[in-house]
C-alpha positions as CSV (number, residue, x, y, z in Angstrom):
1,M,-15.2,82.7,98.4
2,L,-12.2,83.4,96.2
3,R,-12.8,85.9,93.4
4,V,-10.5,85.5,90.4
5,G,-10.6,87.9,87.5
6,L,-9.6,86.1,84.2
7,T,-8.8,88.2,81.2
8,G,-6.9,88.2,77.9
9,G,-7.2,89.7,74.4
10,I,-9.5,88.4,71.8
11,G,-8.1,85.1,70.5
12,S,-5.8,84.6,73.5
13,G,-7.3,81.3,74.6
14,K,-9.2,82.5,77.6
15,S,-12.2,80.2,76.9
16,E,-9.9,77.2,76.9
17,V,-8.5,78.3,80.3
18,S,-12.0,78.9,81.8
19,R,-13.2,75.5,80.5
20,R,-10.3,73.7,82.2
21,L,-10.9,75.6,85.5
22,V,-14.6,74.7,85.4
23,A,-13.6,71.0,84.9
24,L,-11.4,71.3,88.0
25,G,-14.2,72.7,90.1
26,A,-14.4,76.4,89.6
27,V,-17.7,78.4,89.3
28,L,-17.6,80.4,86.1
29,V,-19.2,83.8,85.6
30,D,-18.7,84.5,81.9
31,A,-19.1,88.2,81.1
32,D,-19.5,87.5,77.3
33,A,-22.2,84.9,77.9
34,V,-24.0,87.3,80.3
35,A,-23.6,90.1,77.7
36,R,-25.4,87.9,75.2
37,E,-28.1,87.0,77.7
38,V,-29.0,90.6,78.6
39,V,-29.7,91.5,75.0
40,E,-31.7,88.5,74.0
41,P,-35.1,89.1,72.2
42,G,-37.6,90.6,74.6
43,T,-35.1,92.0,77.1
44,P,-34.9,95.7,78.1
45,G,-31.3,95.5,77.1
46,L,-32.1,94.7,73.5
47,A,-34.8,97.4,73.4
48,A,-32.2,100.0,74.6
49,V,-29.7,98.9,72.0
50,V,-32.3,99.2,69.2
51,E,-33.4,102.6,70.5
52,E,-29.7,103.8,70.3
53,F,-28.6,102.1,67.1
54,G,-31.8,101.5,65.1
55,E,-33.5,98.4,63.8
56,Q,-30.6,97.9,61.4
57,V,-28.8,96.0,64.2
58,L,-31.6,93.3,64.3
59,L,-31.6,90.1,62.4
60,P,-34.8,89.1,60.5
61,G,-35.9,86.9,63.5
62,G,-35.6,89.8,66.0
63,G,-32.3,88.8,67.6
64,L,-29.3,91.1,67.7
65,D,-27.1,91.2,64.6
66,R,-23.7,91.1,66.4
67,E,-21.7,91.4,63.2
68,R,-23.5,94.5,62.1
69,L,-23.4,96.1,65.6
70,G,-19.7,95.2,65.9
71,A,-18.9,96.8,62.6
72,I,-20.5,100.1,63.9
73,V,-19.0,100.2,67.3
74,F,-15.5,99.0,66.5
75,A,-15.2,101.8,63.9
76,D,-16.4,104.6,66.3
77,D,-15.2,105.0,69.8
78,A,-18.1,107.2,70.8
79,R,-20.7,104.7,69.6
80,R,-18.8,101.9,71.4
81,E,-18.9,103.9,74.6
82,R,-22.6,104.4,74.2
83,L,-23.1,100.6,73.7
84,N,-21.0,99.9,76.8
85,A,-23.1,102.4,78.8
86,I,-26.2,100.4,78.0
87,V,-24.8,96.9,78.4
88,H,-22.2,97.1,81.2
89,P,-24.6,97.9,84.0
90,L,-27.0,95.1,83.0
91,V,-24.0,92.7,82.8
92,G,-22.8,93.7,86.2
93,Q,-26.2,93.2,87.8
94,R,-26.6,89.7,86.2
95,M,-23.1,88.7,87.2
96,Q,-23.7,89.6,90.8
97,E,-26.9,87.4,90.7
98,L,-24.8,84.5,89.5
99,V,-22.2,85.0,92.3
100,D,-24.9,85.3,94.9
101,D,-26.1,81.8,93.8
102,A,-22.6,80.2,94.1
103,P,-21.6,78.2,97.3
104,A,-19.9,80.4,100.0
105,D,-16.6,78.5,99.6
106,A,-16.5,78.6,95.8
107,I,-13.6,79.6,93.7
108,V,-15.3,82.0,91.3
109,I,-13.7,82.7,88.0
110,Y,-14.9,85.9,86.4
111,D,-14.1,85.7,82.7
112,V,-14.0,89.4,81.8
113,P,-12.5,90.3,78.4
114,L,-12.5,94.1,79.2
115,L,-11.2,93.8,82.8
116,T,-8.1,95.9,82.0
117,E,-9.9,98.5,79.9
118,N,-12.5,99.1,82.5
119,D,-10.0,99.2,85.5
120,L,-11.7,96.3,87.3
121,A,-8.6,94.6,88.7
122,G,-9.4,95.9,92.2
123,L,-12.6,93.9,92.3
124,Y,-10.8,90.5,92.5
125,D,-8.6,88.7,95.0
126,L,-6.4,87.7,92.1
127,V,-6.1,88.7,88.4
128,V,-5.0,86.0,85.8
129,V,-4.0,87.2,82.3
130,V,-3.9,84.8,79.4
131,D,-1.1,86.2,77.3
132,T,-0.6,85.6,73.6
133,P,1.5,87.4,71.0
134,V,-0.5,89.7,68.7
135,E,0.6,87.8,65.6
136,E,-0.7,84.6,67.1
137,Q,-4.0,86.3,68.0
138,V,-4.4,87.5,64.4
139,R,-3.6,84.0,63.1
140,R,-6.3,82.4,65.3
141,L,-8.9,85.0,64.5
142,T,-8.3,84.7,60.7
143,E,-7.9,80.9,60.6
144,L,-10.3,79.7,63.3
145,R,-12.9,82.4,63.3
146,G,-12.8,83.4,59.6
147,M,-12.2,87.1,60.3
148,S,-10.3,89.2,57.7
149,E,-6.9,90.3,58.9
150,E,-8.0,93.9,58.9
151,A,-11.0,93.1,61.2
152,A,-8.9,91.0,63.5
153,R,-6.3,93.8,63.9
154,A,-9.1,96.3,64.5
155,R,-10.6,94.2,67.3
156,I,-7.1,93.7,68.9
157,A,-6.3,97.5,68.6
158,A,-9.7,98.3,70.3
159,Q,-8.6,96.4,73.4
160,A,-5.9,97.0,76.0
161,T,-2.3,96.4,74.9
162,R,-0.5,93.2,76.1
163,E,1.8,95.4,78.2
164,R,-1.2,97.0,80.0
165,R,-2.8,93.6,80.7
166,R,0.4,92.1,81.9
167,A,0.9,95.1,84.3
168,I,-2.3,94.3,86.3
169,A,-1.7,90.5,86.4
170,D,-1.0,88.6,89.6
171,R,-0.5,85.5,87.4
172,I,0.2,85.2,83.7
173,I,-0.7,82.2,81.6
174,D,1.5,82.0,78.5
175,N,-0.6,80.7,75.6
176,S,1.9,80.9,72.8
177,G,2.7,77.2,72.9
178,T,0.9,73.9,72.8
179,L,-2.5,73.0,74.4
180,E,-0.6,70.6,76.7
181,S,1.6,73.5,78.0
182,L,-1.5,75.7,78.5
183,L,-3.4,73.0,80.4
184,A,-0.4,72.3,82.6
185,Q,-0.2,76.0,83.6
186,V,-3.9,76.0,84.3
187,D,-3.6,72.9,86.5
188,D,-0.7,74.6,88.4
189,L,-2.9,77.8,88.8
190,W,-5.8,75.7,90.2
191,A,-3.5,74.1,92.8
192,D,-2.4,77.6,93.8
193,L,-6.1,78.8,94.0
194,T,-7.2,75.9,96.1
195,R,-4.3,76.6,98.5
196,R,-5.4,80.2,98.8
197,A,-9.0,79.4,99.2
198,A,-8.2,77.0,102.1
């Protein structure tokens, strides 16, 4: 089994890269998807988040109000650390279960937004960073996700710098150009991963 850590800042295009890798045959373990799963209604994770942050972080239907929780934790480092202390162990446990279910010879792509921030590079055989200039990240977050520029810049500032991410990369995918250029780089990466796995 080849374990590949995939990371990049918010709005970097990591999802596009992971989609292409799955289409080529990779097994994806998506930390964001797992993070949503472990705080679904009725889970111990959601109960712990509500105990810490109050019922103000719930939607009327009982689900987690991510926007409201995000506004709280991205404005306060201590609160963000508290949230991470609740959610990260649950995410780690669930991700391990997914890996245990993968074929023994799989190329497993771990899509981990906070790989750099949490010093997780050593867990992987290879770290791939999707790199995008900050101004392009801001443009994507405001135009494609409807964030205000201020909110976009706050999210970017809360993550590792480009330089810090690039420093841990075994491979950098440059996503400052066209989709075609991005996909060509991912195809080249896949060829390299299959060679390594063999």
